[in-house]
N, C-alpha and C positions, 0 to 999 in steps of 0.2 A: 056620906056614898049608902048607908045606911037605909034608906028610903026608896034606894033606885033597883027596881022593879027587879027578879034572874033576865027573862025575859026582854027589857028595856037593855042591859050587859052584855046578855046575846046578840039581840040585832044590833048593837052597835061594834062589836065585836066580831060580823062580820062585815059589816059595813065598812070598818077598821081594813079588812084582811083586802077587800074588795076592793078598793083603794093601794094597799101595799105594790099589789099586780098590775094594779094598771100602771103607777111607777114602778115599775119592774117590769114590765111588759115590752112601756114604753122604753124606757133606756136601748134595750137588746137590740127593736123595732129601728130606732131611730139610726143605731152607729150600723144597724147592720141593712139596712139602704142601699141601692150600687149610685155609687155618686153620681154616676156617665146619664143610666137611664133618670134617673133626676132635672139633670140637665134635662137632657130632651125632651124628659114629659114639661119641663118650666118653662122652655123656647116655644114649645106648644101651644102655655096655655092653660094648663092643669093648674088647678088652684091650692089644691091641696097640694100640693107638689114643690109650688112656688113655695105653701107657709114650711112647709118642711124645711126648702133650701136655705132662710131665709133665718130657721132657727139655726141649719149644722152650720151655716158662718159662723158663728160664736159658741163651738164647741163647749167652753169652759163655762160659759154663761145656764147656757141645756143641761151640763152636767150640774153645776149649783142645784139646780131648781132641782132639778129630778132625785136628789140627794139629799134635797133640805128634803122635802113633802113626804119620801121615803122612809125619813128616818127617824124626823116628825109621827105619820102613819106608826111607822115598827113600834115605837115604843109608848104608843096611847096606846096602840094595843094589849102591851105586857101590861101596862096598867091593869085594863079594861081585865084583861087575862086572871089576874091576881084574883081581883076585885069580889070578881067571878069565879071562881074557883076557890075565896074562902065563906060567900055565898052556899055556894054547893058542897062541899069537906072539907070547912074549920083550918085547921091547921098546916093536913097534908094537902089540902087541894092548896093552897100558896108553894108548899113542897112541888108539889107536883107541875102546876103553873109554868115558869119555864119548858120544861119538859116537850110537855104537850106542844105548847104554842111554838117553836121552835119547827116541830114532825110538824105540823098544819100548816106555819110558816115557809119550809123550806117546799112541802110539796104543790097546796095554794099562790101562794103569793112569792116564786122565787122561780122552780124547774118547774112547773107544769106551763107559767103565763111567756119567758123565756123561749122556752122552747116555740113555743105555741110562734111568737115571735121571731126569730132568727128562722120559723121554719115560709113563714109568708108576713115579711116587712115591710113592705106598700100595705096591705091593709087592716095594717094593725097604727103602723106609722102616722097614716091621709088624715084618721080619724083622731089618734090621741093630739098634732097638732096644735088643733082645735081648743081645745081645753087647754097645753101648754103654750099655746100663746098665750090664753087670756089668765093664768098664772104664771106666767112672769112677767107680765103690766102687774097686775097686780103687786108682788107679793116683789119687784124689781128694787127696791134700797135694802130688802134682805139679800138678796143674789150677788148684789156689788156690791156688799159690804164682806161679804163671803170672799168672792173672788181679787174684791182686795189682797184679802191675808193668804190668801192659797196664794196668791201672784207671786207677792213680793216674800212668799215663804221661798218659791225657785226660782223669784230671783240672786236669793240668798245659795242661792246653787247655781247659777249663770244660766237658768235656764231660761229664757221667755214664748210665752201659748204660740205664740203667731212664730217661730222656728219649728215649725213641722213639717214636714218634710210634703205633704200633700197631696194630690192628687194622679201628681205627671206620673206619667207610666215609661217604664224605659223599652227599646225595640226588642229588645227579651222579653218584657212584659205584652205590654202586645199583642207579639205573634201568641202566648199562652191565651189570651183575649179571644183570638180569633179560632185558633183552635177548640177551643171548649165553646164555642158561638152554637156548633152544632147545628141543627136542621136551616135554623132563623140565618146561615147564608150558608146558599149553594155551591157544593165541594171542587167546584170550578174558581167559585172565587172567593175563596179561602188560598188556594196557592196563589191565584194570583198574586192576591194583600203579603201572604208569607213571602213572597217570591219578589214585589219592594221592598221588603225590609233588608232582606237578605242581598240587598242590592252592595249597599258597603261592606257587603265582606266577599264578596266577587272582585277581582283588579279585573283591568283591563285584558293583561297575554290571561285570563285562564279564559277565555273567549271568543276572542280577537285567531288569525285564517293566522300560521303558522309561516317565517316570511317563504319557508318551500314552497310552502300553497301560492303564493300569491301568482296570481294571473295575470303576466302584467302585454305592455309593447313595449319591443325593445327601435325605438325610434330609426336605427342605424341599421336591422335590417331594409331586406329588398322591401317597392315601395306595394308587389307585387301581396305580398305574405302579412305585411301591415294592412291592405287590405282585406283581404282572409280574414285576416283574425277578426278583425271590425267588423266584417259581413259576421260569423258563427260565433262574437261574445254571449256568455251566460249575463253576464252581469251590465249594468246601464254605463256606469263610472267603471275604468282602465286608469289602471298605474301605466305611465309614459318614465318609459326611462331610456338609458346610451349603454350599454353595453351588459349592462348586471344594474339592479336592482338597488346598490348604493349611491347610483348615480342617478337617483328620480330625477325626474324633469318635468311632473306633477302628473295631474286624474284629467282625461278627457271624459265626458258625456258625449253619450249612443246620440244624442237627443242634436247638441251642434258637429255630432262629425256628419247625421244627416242633409242642418240645413246647408252645410259645406254645398255636400252631394244635392245635393237641387240648385244646388246656385254655380254649378260645374265649376269649381272652384279646390277644389276635396286634392291637396298637393301635400306634399308632410308640414312646407315653410304656413301653408295655412292651417294646418292639423297643432303645431308647436304652438301658433299662436291663440289655439283655440283654450288649450290648458287652462288646467283650472289653479293655484295656489297650493301645495299639501300645507292643507294643517297637521302637524308631529303631533303625538300622544305620548308623553312619562309610562316610561311603563310604570305600575303599583300605582295605578290613578284607582281609583273603587269605582265602579259604574256607579254606582246614586251622583258623586260627585261628575263626571266623564257626561255625561249624560246630561245634566244642569250645563257643562258647556258648548256638549252641541246646541239644546237652545237657543245658548248664550251667544254664540259665534253664527248662529247660522251653517250649520255645521254637519255635513251624516256621513261622512267618511273620515280616516283620519290613520297614517302609520304611527305603529307604534318604534320607540323609538331609547335605546337600556341608557344607561348611566352615560355614554364616551357617544351617545347621538347613534351609536349605528343601529339599522334597521330591525326591529326583532319579526312584527309579521305586521299584518291590515284589520281592522277595527271597524265596523260601519255603526252606524243607530239603532238599524234590525236589530244587528247580532244583541243589543242590549234589552234593544223590547223585548225577543226569544228569553230574554231570563226571563221578562213578568207571564209572556201569554202564553210562548209556547213557542214551537216551527213554525215560521210559514211555508203555503203550499208555495207558494214561489220562489222559494229559495231551489238554483238551483245546483245545489253541494249536495252532497252525499247524506244522506238521515245519518242517523247515528245507530242505528237498526238495520241499515245496506252495512257496516262497519262490523256489525254481530249477528256471524252468520250460526245457529242452532245444527251441533250435532246426533247422528242416531241415539247415540253413546246417552247425552244431556250435557257434553264439555260445550264449547263455543268456539269457535275461531274467532279469535276479533286483531284487529289492524292494527298496531302495533302506532296507525298514526291520530288516533283515539283520542280527544282527549277524554284525560281521566275521571272528568265533572261530571260528563255525557255518559261516558262507560256509569257511575256509578249512580244517573240519574233513571235513566232506560234499564240499568239491572239489578236496583235494588239493592247495589257493596259496599264496598265497606273498604274502598283504594285510598292511600294520602295523598293531599292535596294539599299539601302545605308545603312542597317539593316540584318536581317535575309537574309536568304538565299533561304529560301522555304518555304510554302505556311505555312504549319504548324508550322512554326517560325516569321510570320510573324502576323498570327494568337493567337498564344500565346504571344507575345510584347501584341498587342492588346489588352485583355481582362488579362493576367497578371498571368493567372490562366490555372490549365487545365480543359478546359471548358465541357460538356455530351452533347450531342447526341442530338438532333434536336433544338439548339438553334439559333438564326438567327442572324444575327449584319449587318453592314454599314459597312463595312472596304477598306480603301483608295478611297471611293466612292463607288461602287461597293456590292450591296443587296449580302449576301450570307449567307446558310445557314449546320450549321457543321452534318458528314450525318453520319458519325462514327468515334469513338473514341476506341482504343486501344492501351495499352503501355505505358498510361499516351500521344499519338502521335495523331492529330487528320488525320485518316486515308484519311476518302474522305470528302468535301466538294463540295455544290450546288451553281455557281458563276451564277450570272441575269447582261450581258455583256451589261450593261445598264453606258451609260457613267459620269464622274463625272460630280456632281456641283460645279458649279461657287461660 
């Protein structure tokens, strides 16, 4: 060792520090790669991405290779540093070498390269994968031996390297990914993606037309009245019933009625023969499930029934699609903003029949939606009785005044847009 010049030892130490920085940065860069972007680049034929992906398929081997290389280089650097210190400072240098080398390695072989790798993982991981691939082939027996011992120790703890959770994302995690996409995805598209994920949280009764608002035709009415209702119908599919909705007959399509009219066969009996069988939907069905059922059964409309078979409302394919893309301009029903009228004092007059989900969405408020579905229902649940007009309450943190009560329902309420108190 005495024959080795100081300059040679210094060059060797610098080279070893650079190699240590390479292994440290490679480890951080490879583990920081976005796995989904990596898969995308691999499908696009990106060779460096494919090489990095192959290495990450067996992370135990990759980490084993990097740690073997890093430990060999660091131990060699410690030896060279001790010899160099002995040449320069004698016994005092041997004592100072570990302290100085630790500081140098920490700055130039650990913190700095790992920080750079964390900030720019692809720029470091892709070139490094070339060297790591070669080293893995060259030192495969050593890596295999180390992994065999390591996996044996893990087996004693009943842990298998293949038992990792993988890269599967839950719906909540996927929602976060979409939200963090930034300008890469237009705002409108992000809203649609999040709405699709939210379908599993929304049930058919949240978007259905309530029973009281179903516009159907009583087949027992006078024929002229039926014709008039068909002529002025706002929807292409109408529910036919006898006396009340509980005795529903079926749905008739406006197209079928026009066909009968064109053939001069437009009679009550012919209309009854043209009705289509009712498709029933259990309340509590999530929208994502119902969307698939509509598709599988080739249906576009159905009646929502409770556990006793009583009709609670009506839901259409358009109702579900609107949860994803927003309101259609062809919808003849009142828009949410038509049920919310701003007042000069900053308050809002709100129809009691409005859906709480629509109210929250339109105004950015936070009324609870896990119970009653309408503002009227929420007020009745809170008061536990039918209220009188001009009663003021604080509901879910919002000051609310009941303005009009009719037919045992709160028709209109005034709400102040005040934030909830802690």
